[in-house]
FITOR-703633 format. One record per residue: residue number from 1; x, y, z of N, C-alpha, C in turn; residue in three letters. Coordinates in steps of 0.05 Angstrom, whole numbers. Layout:
BEGIN
<pos: NUM&nX: X&nY: Y&nZ: Z&caX: X&caY: Y&caZ: Z&cX: X&cY: Y&cZ: Z&code: ALA>
...
END
This chain:
BEGIN
<pos: 1&nX: 1613&nY: 4745&nZ: 4934&caX: 1625&caY: 4723&caZ: 4920&cX: 1643&cY: 4707&cZ: 4938&code: MET>
<pos: 2&nX: 1642&nY: 4681&nZ: 4936&caX: 1657&caY: 4663&caZ: 4954&cX: 1687&cY: 4668&cZ: 4951&code: LYS>
<pos: 3&nX: 1697&nY: 4671&nZ: 4927&caX: 1726&caY: 4674&caZ: 4923&cX: 1736&cY: 4699&cZ: 4937&code: ILE>
<pos: 4&nX: 1721&nY: 4721&nZ: 4936&caX: 1730&caY: 4745&caZ: 4949&cX: 1729&cY: 4742&cZ: 4979&code: ILE>
<pos: 5&nX: 1709&nY: 4728&nZ: 4989&caX: 1707&caY: 4723&caZ: 5018&cX: 1730&cY: 4707&cZ: 5029&code: LYS>
<pos: 6&nX: 1742&nY: 4690&nZ: 5013&caX: 1764&caY: 4674&caZ: 5022&cX: 1790&cY: 4690&cZ: 5027&code: ARG>
<pos: 7&nX: 1793&nY: 4712&nZ: 5011&caX: 1818&caY: 4728&caZ: 5013&cX: 1812&cY: 4757&cZ: 5005&code: ASN>
<pos: 8&nX: 1796&nY: 4771&nZ: 5021&caX: 1786&caY: 4797&caZ: 5012&cX: 1808&cY: 4818&cZ: 5008&code: PRO>
<pos: 9&nX: 1829&nY: 4818&nZ: 5024&caX: 1849&caY: 4839&caZ: 5021&cX: 1865&cY: 4835&cZ: 4995&code: LEU>
<pos: 10&nX: 1869&nY: 4811&nZ: 4986&caX: 1881&caY: 4807&caZ: 4960&cX: 1864&cY: 4819&cZ: 4938&code: PHE>
<pos: 11&nX: 1838&nY: 4814&nZ: 4940&caX: 1820&caY: 4824&caZ: 4919&cX: 1815&cY: 4854&cZ: 4921&code: PHE>
<pos: 12&nX: 1823&nY: 4866&nZ: 4943&caX: 1821&caY: 4895&caZ: 4945&cX: 1840&cY: 4909&cZ: 4925&code: ALA>
<pos: 13&nX: 1863&nY: 4896&nZ: 4919&caX: 1881&caY: 4908&caZ: 4900&cX: 1883&cY: 4893&cZ: 4874&code: PHE>
<pos: 14&nX: 1868&nY: 4872&nZ: 4871&caX: 1870&caY: 4855&caZ: 4847&cX: 1862&cY: 4870&cZ: 4822&code: PHE>
<pos: 15&nX: 1840&nY: 4885&nZ: 4823&caX: 1831&caY: 4899&caZ: 4799&cX: 1852&cY: 4918&cZ: 4788&code: PHE>
<pos: 16&nX: 1863&nY: 4938&nZ: 4803&caX: 1883&caY: 4955&caZ: 4791&cX: 1908&cY: 4940&cZ: 4783&code: PRO>
<pos: 17&nX: 1915&nY: 4919&nZ: 4798&caX: 1939&caY: 4904&caZ: 4791&cX: 1935&cY: 4889&cZ: 4765&code: ALA>
<pos: 18&nX: 1912&nY: 4878&nZ: 4761&caX: 1906&caY: 4864&caZ: 4736&cX: 1905&cY: 4883&cZ: 4712&code: LEU>
<pos: 19&nX: 1892&nY: 4906&nZ: 4716&caX: 1892&caY: 4927&caZ: 4695&cX: 1920&cY: 4936&cZ: 4689&code: VAL>
<pos: 20&nX: 1936&nY: 4941&nZ: 4710&caX: 1963&caY: 4951&caZ: 4707&cX: 1979&cY: 4931&cZ: 4690&code: ASP>
<pos: 21&nX: 1977&nY: 4905&nZ: 4696&caX: 1992&caY: 4885&caZ: 4680&cX: 1982&cY: 4884&cZ: 4652&code: GLY>
<pos: 22&nX: 1956&nY: 4884&nZ: 4648&caX: 1945&caY: 4882&caZ: 4621&cX: 1952&cY: 4905&cZ: 4604&code: ALA>
<pos: 23&nX: 1950&nY: 4930&nZ: 4614&caX: 1956&caY: 4952&caZ: 4597&cX: 1986&cY: 4958&cZ: 4595&code: ILE>
<pos: 24&nX: 2002&nY: 4947&nZ: 4614&caX: 2031&caY: 4948&caZ: 4610&cX: 2038&cY: 4932&cZ: 4585&code: THR>
<pos: 25&nX: 2026&nY: 4909&nZ: 4582&caX: 2031&caY: 4892&caZ: 4559&cX: 2019&cY: 4905&cZ: 4533&code: LEU>
<pos: 26&nX: 1994&nY: 4912&nZ: 4535&caX: 1981&caY: 4923&caZ: 4511&cX: 1990&cY: 4951&cZ: 4504&code: LEU>
<pos: 27&nX: 2001&nY: 4966&nZ: 4523&caX: 2010&caY: 4993&caZ: 4518&cX: 2038&cY: 4995&cZ: 4506&code: GLY>
<pos: 28&nX: 2051&nY: 4973&nZ: 4502&caX: 2078&caY: 4974&caZ: 4490&cX: 2076&cY: 4985&cZ: 4461&code: GLN>
<pos: 29&nX: 2096&nY: 5000&nZ: 4454&caX: 2096&caY: 5012&caZ: 4427&cX: 2100&cY: 4992&cZ: 4405&code: SER>
<pos: 30&nX: 2095&nY: 4999&nZ: 4381&caX: 2101&caY: 4980&caZ: 4358&cX: 2130&cY: 4972&cZ: 4358&code: PRO>
<pos: 31&nX: 2148&nY: 4989&nZ: 4368&caX: 2177&caY: 4982&caZ: 4368&cX: 2182&cY: 4958&cZ: 4387&code: GLU>
<pos: 32&nX: 2166&nY: 4955&nZ: 4408&caX: 2169&caY: 4932&caZ: 4425&cX: 2164&cY: 4906&cZ: 4410&code: TYR>
<pos: 33&nX: 2143&nY: 4906&nZ: 4394&caX: 2135&caY: 4882&caZ: 4381&cX: 2154&cY: 4876&cZ: 4357&code: TRP>
<pos: 34&nX: 2168&nY: 4896&nZ: 4348&caX: 2186&caY: 4890&caZ: 4325&cX: 2215&cY: 4886&cZ: 4334&code: SER>
<pos: 35&nX: 2225&nY: 4901&nZ: 4355&caX: 2253&caY: 4898&caZ: 4362&cX: 2259&cY: 4900&cZ: 4392&code: ASN>
<pos: 36&nX: 2239&nY: 4894&nZ: 4408&caX: 2242&caY: 4892&caZ: 4438&cX: 2251&cY: 4918&cZ: 4451&code: LYS>
<pos: 37&nX: 2241&nY: 4941&nZ: 4442&caX: 2245&caY: 4966&caZ: 4456&cX: 2224&cY: 4967&cZ: 4478&code: THR>
<pos: 38&nX: 2231&nY: 4961&nZ: 4503&caX: 2211&caY: 4958&caZ: 4524&cX: 2207&cY: 4985&cZ: 4538&code: VAL>
<pos: 39&nX: 2182&nY: 4991&nZ: 4544&caX: 2175&caY: 5015&caZ: 4559&cX: 2163&cY: 5005&cZ: 4585&code: ASN>
<pos: 40&nX: 2180&nY: 5003&nZ: 4606&caX: 2171&caY: 4994&caZ: 4632&cX: 2192&cY: 5002&cZ: 4652&code: GLU>
<pos: 41&nX: 2183&nY: 5013&nZ: 4675&caX: 2202&caY: 5023&caZ: 4695&cX: 2206&cY: 5003&cZ: 4718&code: ALA>
<pos: 42&nX: 2188&nY: 4984&nZ: 4721&caX: 2190&caY: 4964&caZ: 4743&cX: 2208&cY: 4941&cZ: 4735&code: SER>
<pos: 43&nX: 2214&nY: 4923&nZ: 4754&caX: 2229&caY: 4899&caZ: 4748&cX: 2216&cY: 4881&cZ: 4727&code: PRO>
<pos: 44&nX: 2190&nY: 4886&nZ: 4722&caX: 2176&caY: 4871&caZ: 4700&cX: 2189&cY: 4876&cZ: 4673&code: ALA>
<pos: 45&nX: 2205&nY: 4897&nZ: 4672&caX: 2220&caY: 4904&caZ: 4647&cX: 2234&cY: 4879&cZ: 4637&code: TYR>
<pos: 46&nX: 2248&nY: 4864&nZ: 4654&caX: 2264&caY: 4841&caZ: 4646&cX: 2247&cY: 4819&cZ: 4635&code: TYR>
<pos: 47&nX: 2223&nY: 4815&nZ: 4646&caX: 2205&caY: 4795&caZ: 4636&cX: 2195&cY: 4803&cZ: 4608&code: PHE>
<pos: 48&nX: 2187&nY: 4828&nZ: 4605&caX: 2178&caY: 4839&caZ: 4580&cX: 2200&cY: 4838&cZ: 4559&code: LEU>
<pos: 49&nX: 2224&nY: 4843&nZ: 4567&caX: 2247&caY: 4843&caZ: 4548&cX: 2250&cY: 4816&cZ: 4535&code: TYR>
<pos: 50&nX: 2247&nY: 4795&nZ: 4550&caX: 2252&caY: 4769&caZ: 4539&cX: 2228&cY: 4758&cZ: 4524&code: TYR>
<pos: 51&nX: 2203&nY: 4764&nZ: 4533&caX: 2180&caY: 4754&caZ: 4519&cX: 2154&cY: 4764&cZ: 4532&code: SER>
<pos: 52&nX: 2134&nY: 4771&nZ: 4516&caX: 2108&caY: 4778&caZ: 4529&cX: 2096&cY: 4754&cZ: 4543&code: PRO>
<pos: 53&nX: 2103&nY: 4730&nZ: 4534&caX: 2093&caY: 4706&caZ: 4547&cX: 2106&cY: 4702&cZ: 4574&code: TRP>
<pos: 54&nX: 2131&nY: 4709&nZ: 4576&caX: 2145&caY: 4708&caZ: 4602&cX: 2133&cY: 4728&cZ: 4621&code: LEU>
<pos: 55&nX: 2126&nY: 4751&nZ: 4611&caX: 2113&caY: 4772&caZ: 4627&cX: 2086&cY: 4761&cZ: 4638&code: PHE>
<pos: 56&nX: 2070&nY: 4748&nZ: 4621&caX: 2044&caY: 4737&caZ: 4629&cX: 2049&cY: 4715&cZ: 4650&code: ILE>
<pos: 57&nX: 2068&nY: 4697&nZ: 4644&caX: 2073&caY: 4675&caZ: 4663&cX: 2083&cY: 4687&cZ: 4690&code: ALA>
<pos: 58&nX: 2100&nY: 4707&nZ: 4689&caX: 2110&caY: 4720&caZ: 4713&cX: 2087&cY: 4733&cZ: 4728&code: GLY>
<pos: 59&nX: 2068&nY: 4745&nZ: 4714&caX: 2045&caY: 4757&caZ: 4727&cX: 2028&cY: 4736&cZ: 4741&code: SER>
<pos: 60&nX: 2024&nY: 4714&nZ: 4729&caX: 2009&caY: 4692&caZ: 4741&cX: 2023&cY: 4683&cZ: 4767&code: VAL>
<pos: 61&nX: 2049&nY: 4680&nZ: 4766&caX: 2064&caY: 4671&caZ: 4789&cX: 2062&cY: 4693&cZ: 4811&code: VAL>
<pos: 62&nX: 2065&nY: 4718&nZ: 4802&caX: 2063&caY: 4741&caZ: 4821&cX: 2036&cY: 4742&cZ: 4835&code: TRP>
<pos: 63&nX: 2014&nY: 4740&nZ: 4820&caX: 1987&caY: 4740&caZ: 4832&cX: 1983&cY: 4716&cZ: 4850&code: PHE>
<pos: 64&nX: 1992&nY: 4693&nZ: 4841&caX: 1988&caY: 4669&caZ: 4858&cX: 2004&cY: 4671&cZ: 4884&code: THR>
<pos: 65&nX: 2028&nY: 4681&nZ: 4882&caX: 2045&caY: 4684&caZ: 4906&cX: 2032&cY: 4703&cZ: 4926&code: SER>
<pos: 66&nX: 2023&nY: 4726&nZ: 4916&caX: 2011&caY: 4746&caZ: 4934&cX: 1984&cY: 4736&cZ: 4945&code: TRP>
<pos: 67&nX: 1970&nY: 4720&nZ: 4929&caX: 1945&caY: 4709&caZ: 4939&cX: 1951&cY: 4691&cZ: 4964&code: TYR>
<pos: 68&nX: 1971&nY: 4674&nZ: 4961&caX: 1978&caY: 4656&caZ: 4983&cX: 1990&cY: 4672&cZ: 5007&code: LEU>
<pos: 69&nX: 2006&nY: 4692&nZ: 5001&caX: 2018&caY: 4708&caZ: 5023&cX: 1996&cY: 4722&cZ: 5038&code: ILE>
<pos: 70&nX: 1976&nY: 4734&nZ: 5024&caX: 1955&caY: 4748&caZ: 5038&cX: 1938&cY: 4730&cZ: 5055&code: PHE>
<pos: 71&nX: 1937&nY: 4704&nZ: 5049&caX: 1922&caY: 4686&caZ: 5067&cX: 1936&cY: 4683&cZ: 5094&code: LEU>
<pos: 72&nX: 1962&nY: 4688&nZ: 5095&caX: 1978&caY: 4684&caZ: 5119&cX: 1984&cY: 4709&cZ: 5134&code: LYS>
<pos: 73&nX: 1984&nY: 4732&nZ: 5120&caX: 1992&caY: 4757&caZ: 5133&cX: 1973&cY: 4766&cZ: 5155&code: LEU>
<pos: 74&nX: 1984&nY: 4778&nZ: 5175&caX: 1968&caY: 4789&caZ: 5197&cX: 1969&cY: 4820&cZ: 5197&code: LYS>
<pos: 75&nX: 1951&nY: 4832&nZ: 5212&caX: 1952&caY: 4861&caZ: 5215&cX: 1976&cY: 4870&cZ: 5231&code: GLU>
<pos: 76&nX: 1987&nY: 4892&nZ: 5224&caX: 1979&caY: 4912&caZ: 5205&cX: 1992&cY: 4909&cZ: 5178&code: PRO>
<pos: 77&nX: 2010&nY: 4889&nZ: 5175&caX: 2024&caY: 4885&caZ: 5150&cX: 2005&cY: 4880&cZ: 5126&code: LEU>
<pos: 78&nX: 1985&nY: 4864&nZ: 5131&caX: 1966&caY: 4858&caZ: 5109&cX: 1952&cY: 4883&cZ: 5099&code: ASN>
<pos: 79&nX: 1944&nY: 4901&nZ: 5117&caX: 1931&caY: 4926&caZ: 5110&cX: 1950&cY: 4945&cZ: 5096&code: LEU>
<pos: 80&nX: 1975&nY: 4946&nZ: 5107&caX: 1995&caY: 4963&caZ: 5095&cX: 2000&cY: 4955&cZ: 5066&code: PHE>
<pos: 81&nX: 2005&nY: 4929&nZ: 5061&caX: 2010&caY: 4920&caZ: 5034&cX: 1986&cY: 4923&cZ: 5016&code: LEU>
<pos: 82&nX: 1962&nY: 4919&nZ: 5026&caX: 1938&caY: 4923&caZ: 5010&cX: 1937&cY: 4952&cZ: 4999&code: MET>
<pos: 83&nX: 1941&nY: 4972&nZ: 5018&caX: 1940&caY: 5000&caZ: 5010&cX: 1964&cY: 5007&cZ: 4991&code: PHE>
<pos: 84&nX: 1987&nY: 4996&nZ: 4997&caX: 2011&caY: 5000&caZ: 4980&cX: 2005&cY: 4991&cZ: 4952&code: LEU>
<pos: 85&nX: 1994&nY: 4966&nZ: 4949&caX: 1989&caY: 4955&caZ: 4922&cX: 1967&cY: 4970&cZ: 4908&code: PHE>
<pos: 86&nX: 1946&nY: 4978&nZ: 4923&caX: 1925&caY: 4994&caZ: 4910&cX: 1937&cY: 5020&cZ: 4899&code: ILE>
<pos: 87&nX: 1952&nY: 5034&nZ: 4915&caX: 1964&caY: 5060&caZ: 4907&cX: 1983&cY: 5056&cZ: 4884&code: ALA>
<pos: 88&nX: 2001&nY: 5037&nZ: 4886&caX: 2022&caY: 5033&caZ: 4866&cX: 2010&cY: 5024&cZ: 4839&code: GLY>
<pos: 89&nX: 1992&nY: 5005&nZ: 4840&caX: 1981&caY: 4996&caZ: 4814&cX: 1961&cY: 5016&cZ: 4802&code: HIS>
<pos: 90&nX: 1948&nY: 5031&nZ: 4819&caX: 1931&caY: 5052&caZ: 4809&cX: 1947&cY: 5073&cZ: 4794&code: SER>
<pos: 91&nX: 1969&nY: 5082&nZ: 4807&caX: 1987&caY: 5101&caZ: 4794&cX: 1999&cY: 5089&cZ: 4769&code: TRP>
<pos: 92&nX: 2009&nY: 5065&nZ: 4770&caX: 2022&caY: 5053&caZ: 4747&cX: 2003&cY: 5050&cZ: 4724&code: GLY>
<pos: 93&nX: 1979&nY: 5041&nZ: 4729&caX: 1960&caY: 5037&caZ: 4707&cX: 1950&cY: 5063&cZ: 4696&code: SER>
<pos: 94&nX: 1947&nY: 5084&nZ: 4712&caX: 1937&caY: 5109&caZ: 4701&cX: 1959&cY: 5122&cZ: 4684&code: THR>
<pos: 95&nX: 1984&nY: 5117&nZ: 4691&caX: 2005&caY: 5128&caZ: 4673&cX: 2003&cY: 5116&cZ: 4645&code: SER>
<pos: 96&nX: 1995&nY: 5091&nZ: 4644&caX: 1992&caY: 5078&caZ: 4618&cX: 1967&cY: 5089&cZ: 4604&code: TRP>
<pos: 97&nX: 1946&nY: 5095&nZ: 4619&caX: 1922&caY: 5105&caZ: 4606&cX: 1928&cY: 5131&cZ: 4591&code: ILE>
<pos: 98&nX: 1943&nY: 5149&nZ: 4604&caX: 1951&caY: 5174&caZ: 4591&cX: 1969&cY: 5169&cZ: 4567&code: TRP>
<pos: 99&nX: 1987&nY: 5150&nZ: 4570&caX: 2006&caY: 5143&caZ: 4548&cX: 1991&cY: 5132&cZ: 4524&code: ASN>
<pos: 100&nX: 1973&nY: 5113&nZ: 4529&caX: 1958&caY: 5101&caZ: 4508&cX: 1939&cY: 5121&cZ: 4494&code: ILE>
<pos: 101&nX: 1927&nY: 5138&nZ: 4510&caX: 1909&caY: 5159&caZ: 4499&cX: 1925&cY: 5178&cZ: 4481&code: ALA>
<pos: 102&nX: 1948&nY: 5185&nZ: 4490&caX: 1965&caY: 5203&caZ: 4474&cX: 1973&cY: 5190&cZ: 4448&code: LYS>
<pos: 103&nX: 1982&nY: 5165&nZ: 4449&caX: 1991&caY: 5150&caZ: 4425&cX: 1968&cY: 5147&cZ: 4405&code: ARG>
<pos: 104&nX: 1944&nY: 5145&nZ: 4415&caX: 1921&caY: 5141&caZ: 4397&cX: 1906&cY: 5167&cZ: 4390&code: ASN>
<pos: 105&nX: 1919&nY: 5190&nZ: 4396&caX: 1907&caY: 5215&caZ: 4388&cX: 1884&cY: 5224&cZ: 4405&code: GLY>
<pos: 106&nX: 1879&nY: 5211&nZ: 4428&caX: 1856&caY: 5219&caZ: 4445&cX: 1864&cY: 5241&cZ: 4465&code: LEU>
<pos: 107&nX: 1890&nY: 5244&nZ: 4468&caX: 1900&caY: 5263&caZ: 4488&cX: 1923&cY: 5279&cZ: 4475&code: TYR>
<pos: 108&nX: 1921&nY: 5305&nZ: 4475&caX: 1942&caY: 5323&caZ: 4467&cX: 1946&cY: 5342&cZ: 4490&code: THR>
<pos: 109&nX: 1971&nY: 5344&nZ: 4501&caX: 1975&caY: 5360&caZ: 4525&cX: 1964&cY: 5388&cZ: 4524&code: PRO>
<pos: 110&nX: 1964&nY: 5401&nZ: 4502&caX: 1955&caY: 5429&caZ: 4501&cX: 1926&cY: 5432&cZ: 4491&code: PHE>
<pos: 111&nX: 1912&nY: 5410&nZ: 4488&caX: 1884&caY: 5410&caZ: 4480&cX: 1867&cY: 5405&cZ: 4505&code: ASN>
<pos: 112&nX: 1856&nY: 5426&nZ: 4517&caX: 1843&caY: 5423&caZ: 4543&cX: 1820&cY: 5403&cZ: 4542&code: GLN>
<pos: 113&nX: 1805&nY: 5402&nZ: 4520&caX: 1783&caY: 5383&caZ: 4518&cX: 1793&cY: 5354&cZ: 4520&code: THR>
<pos: 114&nX: 1815&nY: 5348&nZ: 4507&caX: 1826&caY: 5321&caZ: 4508&cX: 1836&cY: 5315&cZ: 4536&code: SER>
<pos: 115&nX: 1848&nY: 5335&nZ: 4549&caX: 1858&caY: 5331&caZ: 4576&cX: 1835&cY: 5324&cZ: 4595&code: VAL>
<pos: 116&nX: 1813&nY: 5339&nZ: 4593&caX: 1790&caY: 5335&caZ: 4610&cX: 1777&cY: 5308&cZ: 4605&code: VAL>
<pos: 117&nX: 1776&nY: 5300&nZ: 4580&caX: 1763&caY: 5274&caZ: 4573&cX: 1779&cY: 5251&cZ: 4585&code: LEU>
<pos: 118&nX: 1806&nY: 5251&nZ: 4582&caX: 1822&caY: 5230&caZ: 4593&cX: 1821&cY: 5231&cZ: 4623&code: VAL>
<pos: 119&nX: 1822&nY: 5255&nZ: 4634&caX: 1820&caY: 5259&caZ: 4663&cX: 1794&cY: 5247&cZ: 4674&code: TRP>
<pos: 120&nX: 1772&nY: 5251&nZ: 4659&caX: 1746&caY: 5239&caZ: 4668&cX: 1747&cY: 5208&cZ: 4667&code: CYS>
<pos: 121&nX: 1760&nY: 5197&nZ: 4646&caX: 1763&caY: 5168&caZ: 4644&cX: 1779&cY: 5158&cZ: 4668&code: ALA>
<pos: 122&nX: 1800&nY: 5172&nZ: 4676&caX: 1817&caY: 5164&caZ: 4698&cX: 1801&cY: 5166&cZ: 4724&code: VAL>
<pos: 123&nX: 1785&nY: 5186&nZ: 4727&caX: 1768&caY: 5189&caZ: 4752&cX: 1748&cY: 5166&cZ: 4754&code: VAL>
<pos: 124&nX: 1736&nY: 5159&nZ: 4731&caX: 1717&caY: 5136&caZ: 4731&cX: 1733&cY: 5110&cZ: 4739&code: VAL>
<pos: 125&nX: 1757&nY: 5107&nZ: 4728&caX: 1773&caY: 5084&caZ: 4735&cX: 1780&cY: 5084&cZ: 4765&code: TYR>
<pos: 126&nX: 1787&nY: 5107&nZ: 4776&caX: 1792&caY: 5108&caZ: 4805&cX: 1767&cY: 5102&cZ: 4821&code: PHE>
<pos: 127&nX: 1744&nY: 5110&nZ: 4811&caX: 1719&caY: 5104&caZ: 4825&cX: 1715&cY: 5073&cZ: 4825&code: ALA>
<pos: 128&nX: 1721&nY: 5060&nZ: 4803&caX: 1718&caY: 5031&caZ: 4802&cX: 1738&cY: 5018&cZ: 4821&code: LEU>
<pos: 129&nX: 1763&nY: 5028&nZ: 4822&caX: 1782&caY: 5017&caZ: 4841&cX: 1772&cY: 5020&cZ: 4870&code: ILE>
<pos: 130&nX: 1762&nY: 5044&nZ: 4876&caX: 1752&caY: 5049&caZ: 4903&cX: 1728&cY: 5031&cZ: 4909&code: ALA>
<pos: 131&nX: 1711&nY: 5026&nZ: 4890&caX: 1688&caY: 5009&caZ: 4894&cX: 1697&cY: 4980&cZ: 4900&code: MET>
<pos: 132&nX: 1715&nY: 4969&nZ: 4884&caX: 1725&caY: 4942&caZ: 4889&cX: 1739&cY: 4940&cZ: 4916&code: PHE>
<pos: 133&nX: 1756&nY: 4960&nZ: 4922&caX: 1772&caY: 4960&caZ: 4946&cX: 1753&cY: 4962&cZ: 4971&code: ALA>
<pos: 134&nX: 1734&nY: 4980&nZ: 4969&caX: 1715&caY: 4984&caZ: 4992&cX: 1699&cY: 4958&cZ: 4997&code: THR>
<pos: 135&nX: 1689&nY: 4946&nZ: 4975&caX: 1674&caY: 4921&caZ: 4978&cX: 1691&cY: 4900&cZ: 4991&code: TYR>
<pos: 136&nX: 1716&nY: 4897&nZ: 4982&caX: 1733&caY: 4876&caZ: 4994&cX: 1741&cY: 4882&cZ: 5023&code: SER>
<pos: 137&nX: 1747&nY: 4908&nZ: 5028&caX: 1754&caY: 4915&caZ: 5055&cX: 1730&cY: 4912&cZ: 5075&code: LEU>
<pos: 138&nX: 1706&nY: 4918&nZ: 5065&caX: 1683&caY: 4913&caZ: 5082&cX: 1679&cY: 4884&cZ: 5089&code: ARG>
<pos: 139&nX: 1684&nY: 4866&nZ: 5070&caX: 1683&caY: 4838&caZ: 5075&cX: 1703&cY: 4830&cZ: 5096&code: ILE>
<pos: 140&nX: 1728&nY: 4840&nZ: 5093&caX: 1749&caY: 4834&caZ: 5112&cX: 1741&cY: 4843&cZ: 5140&code: TYR>
<pos: 141&nX: 1732&nY: 4868&nZ: 5143&caX: 1724&caY: 4879&caZ: 5169&cX: 1700&cY: 4863&cZ: 5181&code: LEU>
<pos: 142&nX: 1682&nY: 4856&nZ: 5164&caX: 1659&caY: 4840&caZ: 5174&cX: 1668&cY: 4813&cZ: 5184&code: HIS>
<pos: 143&nX: 1686&nY: 4800&nZ: 5170&caX: 1696&caY: 4774&caZ: 5179&cX: 1712&cY: 4777&cZ: 5205&code: GLN>
<pos: 144&nX: 1727&nY: 4798&nZ: 5207&caX: 1743&caY: 4803&caZ: 5231&cX: 1724&cY: 4807&cZ: 5255&code: LYS>
<pos: 145&nX: 1702&nY: 4822&nZ: 5250&caX: 1683&caY: 4827&caZ: 5272&cX: 1670&cY: 4801&cZ: 5280&code: LYS>
<pos: 146&nX: 1662&nY: 4784&nZ: 5261&caX: 1650&caY: 4758&caZ: 5267&cX: 1669&cY: 4740&cZ: 5283&code: LEU>
<pos: 147&nX: 1695&nY: 4741&nZ: 5276&caX: 1715&caY: 4724&caZ: 5289&cX: 1721&cY: 4733&cZ: 5317&code: ASN>
<pos: 148&nX: 1717&nY: 4759&nZ: 5322&caX: 1723&caY: 4769&caZ: 5349&cX: 1700&cY: 4765&cZ: 5369&code: SER>
<pos: 149&nX: 1676&nY: 4759&nZ: 5359&caX: 1653&caY: 4754&caZ: 5376&cX: 1652&cY: 4726&cZ: 5386&code: ASN>
END
């Protein structure tokens, strides 16, 4: 895809970052929607506290900023940040997956079947993250090889 080829390291972490943002918003408890009891550990807490729309707008600004920054970054900083964002957003989003599964009765800590089912869903999610990241990283390395010849 042309858009990924333009900025492959950004797109290496885009999938888990997008999922993390979406399920951070969707995973808020009913109390959030009625009286602003926010469940979020990152600085995004403040955006969520004021409005879900501010959180969405902040996310768009965050993605746009990092897209532009990744166009300018050089090695090794670009690779370091790519891996940092993949790890951080993968961890953040999977914590929401467990939380949402528990809230909806799909996961009970002492029910081994439910633990294994959610664990399998998380492993499939990690496989998707790895697939997108590998695809993007291969494009980056291929472009680097072409530019060095």
